[in-house]
C-alpha positions in Angstrom: -8.2 -21.6 5.1 -7.2 -21.1 1.6 -6.1 -24.4 0.8 -9.4 -25.9 2.5 -11.3 -23.2 0.4 -9.9 -24.6 -2.9 -10.5 -28.3 -1.6 -13.8 -27.4 -1.1 -14.8 -26.4 -5.2 -17.1 -24.2 -4.0 -18.1 -21.0 -6.8 -18.1 -18.9 -3.5 -15.1 -16.5 -3.5 -12.6 -17.2 -1.1 -13.8 -14.3 1.6 -17.1 -14.9 1.3 -16.4 -18.9 1.8 -14.8 -17.5 4.7 -16.8 -15.0 6.4 -20.4 -15.7 5.5 -20.6 -18.8 3.5 -19.9 -23.0 4.0 -16.2 -22.2 5.1 -17.2 -20.1 8.0 -17.5 -23.0 10.8 -14.3 -24.4 9.6 -11.9 -25.0 12.5 -8.5 -25.9 11.6 -6.0 -27.2 14.0 -3.0 -24.8 12.2 -4.9 -21.7 13.1 -7.9 -21.4 15.3 -10.6 -19.6 14.2 -10.2 -17.0 17.0 -6.8 -16.6 16.2 -7.9 -15.9 12.4 -10.6 -13.4 13.7 -7.9 -11.5 16.1 -6.4 -10.6 12.4 -6.8 -7.4 11.2 -7.2 -6.2 7.2 -6.8 -3.1 5.8 -8.5 -2.7 2.7 -6.4 0.1 0.8 -7.3 2.6 -2.0 -5.5 2.8 -4.9 -3.3 5.5 -3.9 -2.5 3.4 -0.5 -1.6 0.9 -2.4 1.5 2.0 -4.0 3.2 2.0 -1.1 3.2 -1.8 -1.1 3.7 -2.3 -4.8 6.6 -4.5 -5.8 8.7 -5.5 -8.4 10.4 -8.9 -8.8 14.0 -8.3 -10.1 15.9 -10.3 -12.4 17.5 -12.3 -9.9 13.9 -12.7 -8.3 14.0 -10.6 -5.5 11.1 -8.2 -4.7 11.4 -4.9 -4.1 9.4 -1.9 -3.4 8.6 0.0 -6.6 8.9 3.3 -4.7 12.2 3.1 -2.9 13.9 -0.5 -4.5 14.5 -1.8 -0.9 14.1 -5.2 -0.6 10.6 -6.7 0.6 11.3 -8.7 3.9 8.9 -11.7 3.8 10.1 -13.1 7.5 8.0 -9.9 9.1 4.8 -11.2 10.7 3.1 -8.0 9.6 3.5 -9.2 5.9 0.8 -11.2 5.0 0.0 -11.7 0.9 -3.7 -12.8 0.0 -4.3 -11.4 -3.2 -2.6 -12.5 -6.7 0.3 -11.0 -8.0 0.7 -9.1 -11.4 3.7 -9.0 -12.8 4.7 -5.7 -14.9 5.6 -6.0 -18.3 3.8 -9.2 -19.0 
């Protein structure tokens, strides 16, 4: 849906477009709307986000800031919809 949104060149932000705007009726074969709408999104406050904050090591590996453990991106529960902020830049 994100790729479709980018191609539309709309002034609506992605989430407004997807839920209320011109993208609300789009159905993609690769991810039917029924599956998309079954997904759960949790919006975290600043304190809750600290658990998910990651750093990029010199070798390009993502690690959790709090624990230093590597981020396993093959886990189906991990989905990044936002933007990355690289500290120190």
